[in-house]
C-alpha positions, 0 to 999 in steps of 0.5 A, spaced: 245 165 183 245 164 176 251 167 173 255 165 179 253 157 175 255 160 168 262 162 171 264 156 175 261 152 169 265 154 163 272 155 169 271 147 170 271 145 163 277 150 161 280 146 167 278 139 163 280 142 157 287 144 159 288 137 162 285 133 156 290 138 151 296 136 156 293 128 156 293 128 148 299 132 147 303 127 151 300 121 147 302 126 140 309 125 142 310 119 146 306 115 141 313 112 136 314 108 143 307 105 143 306 103 136 306 096 134 313 094 130 311 089 127 304 092 123 307 096 117 302 096 113 295 095 112 295 088 108 296 084 115 293 077 116 290 074 122 297 070 122 299 077 124 296 079 130 296 072 133 302 071 136 301 079 139 294 077 142 298 071 145 303 075 148 297 079 152 295 073 155 301 073 159 301 081 161 298 084 168 291 084 167 290 083 160 284 077 159 284 074 153 278 069 150 277 065 144 269 067 142 268 064 136 271 062 128 270 065 122 267 061 116 275 058 114 275 058 122 280 063 124 279 064 131 276 071 134 278 073 141 276 078 146 281 082 150 279 085 156 282 089 161 279 093 167 275 093 173 271 099 172 263 099 173 262 102 166 264 098 160 266 099 153 266 095 147 271 096 140 271 092 135 274 092 128 275 091 122 268 087 119 270 090 113 277 085 111 280 091 107 279 097 113 285 095 119 287 101 121 283 101 127 285 094 128 293 096 129 291 102 133 288 098 138 295 094 138 298 100 139 293 101 145 294 095 148 303 096 149 300 103 152 297 099 157 302 095 158 308 101 159 310 101 166 311 108 165 303 109 164 301 105 170 299 110 175 293 111 169 291 106 166 291 104 175 285 110 176 283 108 169 281 100 171 277 102 177 272 107 173 271 103 167 274 096 163 275 094 156 273 089 152 276 089 145 274 085 138 279 086 133 278 084 127 271 082 126 272 079 118 279 075 118 277 071 112 275 078 109 283 080 111 286 075 108 284 077 101 283 084 103 276 085 101 271 088 104 266 082 105 267 075 108 268 068 105 261 068 103 261 075 100 256 078 105 258 085 107 257 083 116 255 090 117 248 089 113 248 082 117 246 085 124 238 082 123 239 076 120 245 074 123 247 069 118 254 069 119 258 065 125 262 072 124 256 076 125 253 071 130 259 072 134 258 081 134 252 079 136 253 075 143 259 079 145 255 085 144 249 081 149 253 078 153 256 085 155 251 090 156 256 095 154 255 103 156 259 105 150 261 102 144 266 103 138 265 101 131 272 102 127 272 102 119 276 106 115 273 110 108 275 111 102 281 117 102 278 121 097 272 124 101 272 131 103 270 135 108 263 137 105 264 142 100 272 144 102 278 142 099 280 139 105 280 131 107 276 128 111 281 124 114 277 122 121 270 122 120 265 120 126 257 119 126 252 117 132 248 112 128 242 113 129 237 108 132 230 110 127 228 113 120 226 120 125 234 121 127 231 122 134 235 123 139 235 120 147 240 119 153 243 113 149 245 117 143 246 124 146 251 121 150 254 119 144 254 125 141 257 129 147 263 124 147 264 125 140 265 132 142 270 132 146 274 127 141 274 132 136 276 137 140 281 132 142 283 131 134 283 138 133 289 141 136 292 136 130 288 135 124 283 142 124 279 142 118 280 135 117 274 132 121 267 131 118 261 127 120 259 120 117 252 120 113 246 119 118 242 116 114 238 109 119 241 103 116 237 098 120 241 092 117 248 096 121 250 093 127 252 101 129 245 103 128 242 097 132 246 097 138 244 104 139 237 102 139 239 096 144 242 101 149 249 102 148 252 108 146 256 108 140 261 112 135 262 110 129 269 112 127 272 112 120 279 113 118 279 117 111 285 120 107 291 124 109 296 126 104 302 122 103 300 117 107 297 111 103 298 106 109 294 110 114 300 111 119 299 117 121 291 116 121 292 109 125 295 114 131 290 119 130 286 112 132 289 111 137 289 119 140 282 119 140 280 112 143 285 114 148 282 121 150 275 117 149 277 112 155 279 118 159 273 121 159 268 116 159 271 115 167 272 122 168 265 124 166 268 129 162 264 128 157 258 131 159 260 137 160 260 139 152 254 141 148 251 138 143 252 144 138 260 142 138 257 135 134 251 138 130 258 143 128 261 137 124 261 138 116 258 132 113 263 127 108 262 130 101 265 129 095 270 133 092 277 129 092 281 126 086 287 122 086 290 127 081 287 133 077 291 136 072 289 144 070 287 148 064 290 143 059 288 145 052 284 140 048 284 140 040 277 137 037 278 138 029 279 146 029 276 148 036 280 149 043 277 147 048 280 148 056 279 143 060 280 139 067 282 131 067 280 129 074 284 122 075 282 116 080 287 110 082 285 105 084 288 099 088 290 091 087 294 086 090 299 083 085 301 076 085 306 077 090 303 078 097 304 086 099 306 089 092 301 093 090 299 096 083 294 100 081 289 101 075 287 109 073 281 111 070 279 118 067 274 121 073 271 127 070 273 132 064 271 140 064 271 146 069 274 142 075 275 148 079 270 146 085 274 140 086 280 138 090 286 133 088 292 129 093 296 131 086 294 137 083 297 140 078 296 147 073 298 146 065 295 152 062 299 153 055 299 146 054 295 141 049 293 134 051 292 129 047 291 121 046 297 117 047 299 112 041 301 105 041 308 103 038 307 098 033 314 094 033 314 087 038 318 087 043 322 081 047 321 082 055 329 081 053 329 087 049 326 091 055 330 089 060 334 096 058 330 099 053 330 106 053 324 109 054 325 116 053 325 114 046 318 113 046 315 117 051 318 122 047 314 121 041 308 121 046 307 112 045 304 110 052 304 103 050 308 098 047 306 090 043 310 084 046 311 077 044 308 074 050 304 076 055 306 076 062 299 073 067 299 078 071 294 084 069 299 089 071 307 090 070 313 094 073 316 096 066 314 104 065 310 102 060 303 099 058 303 092 054 299 088 050 298 083 044 295 087 039 292 094 039 288 092 044 288 099 049 284 104 048 287 111 048 281 115 046 280 121 052 274 119 055 271 118 062 271 112 065 278 110 060 284 108 063 289 115 063 294 114 057 296 121 054 301 126 053 302 133 055 305 138 049 308 145 050 309 148 043 307 143 040 313 137 044 312 132 048 313 134 055 310 130 059 307 122 058 301 120 063 301 112 064 296 109 067 295 115 071 302 117 073 305 123 070 312 122 067 316 128 065 319 126 058 327 127 061 333 122 060 334 117 065 328 120 069 326 114 074 319 112 072 314 112 079 308 107 078 305 101 074 304 099 067 297 095 065 298 089 062 292 089 057 290 083 054 
């Protein structure tokens, strides 16, 4: 009898997996049809999603309700659809600079509104009701910063509830008494899957509800559902799924929602090579969430063992933006072989949507256990500090200047008569009034150095951007304005 039950369970599981496989493959292939075309980059604002929310008011099935306002008076909207007994609550962007899932929610709204999906959605919404609270921190989103206007991390305000946005999130949660909750975030693109060279493109977590990290039915259901979502996304990003740290945080919403009876799933959108705007990862959110809704409605997650969740590696830190390997560094008469790990941090320019980067030498030495998005071998090359050219330029002189001349002599920085107001320049070189830039090759300094072969400058690194020294070669990146 037990053998028969086991065989039946395996057969049922395989049928469900095959059905889900077809569903997810169709989502993957047809995604561009549903992608919200007005959201094309990560720095969209509350004003960009407001007209999209207004359109939903006129679409069948959607209910839109203003549930409160941010510190600066921006409206938070609860968007609901469905009549099912099981309630699913999703909230996004409580950190203002974590917008990937917010964009994916509007893709999901387009999917639901598309007439070709009417049969699927009708069946779905007899079983579940979906409730969305997109962009919980619109004031942070306005400035593309993590915290709200009071400079408080909303995800550390679940207990005190000092901020209006936190109060709104908690009151919506209390009113819904949802069966499942999805806490939607972004994480650093530099996280790795365990101690591997693979980026943690998506990380899941069933948050702990106490310091002992115990499991009950509420957390157990989150674990099972993550197991299903792991299977869904492994078709597209095998080896690039991790678990977020499961340390209990008593001030966080996800941990408390789990404790208060809603099976809560954290989704963190990480990194993918050549996807700086996280548009591919947005697509993965779209697939994972729709697959999860289907699994909840059909209760197929109940057939997933906890071992799937337990097998997912935790996030780790094994990735740089750039690694230059096997360089020879001279120190007096000594020569040593080093790898250089460089990271590039984003900053928004004075003009909206223009992004600049500031480099930092993060590590130096044997980096053989690490990986980088740009990973290059320079065996046979020596590394030397870059130079500062002592002639003072005017901006008019720089307009048509051939920087190749400077690169070939190892100059990464020039002096100018007057500095621009910005901290960055689109010119392919660093600017300063005096010799104030430190081009020493030290950890924590900006990355400015030259790579030589047989005594000749072959490459120059300016603010972390590698430039081959060739005439008429286009420079990619930006310089620093050093004041």
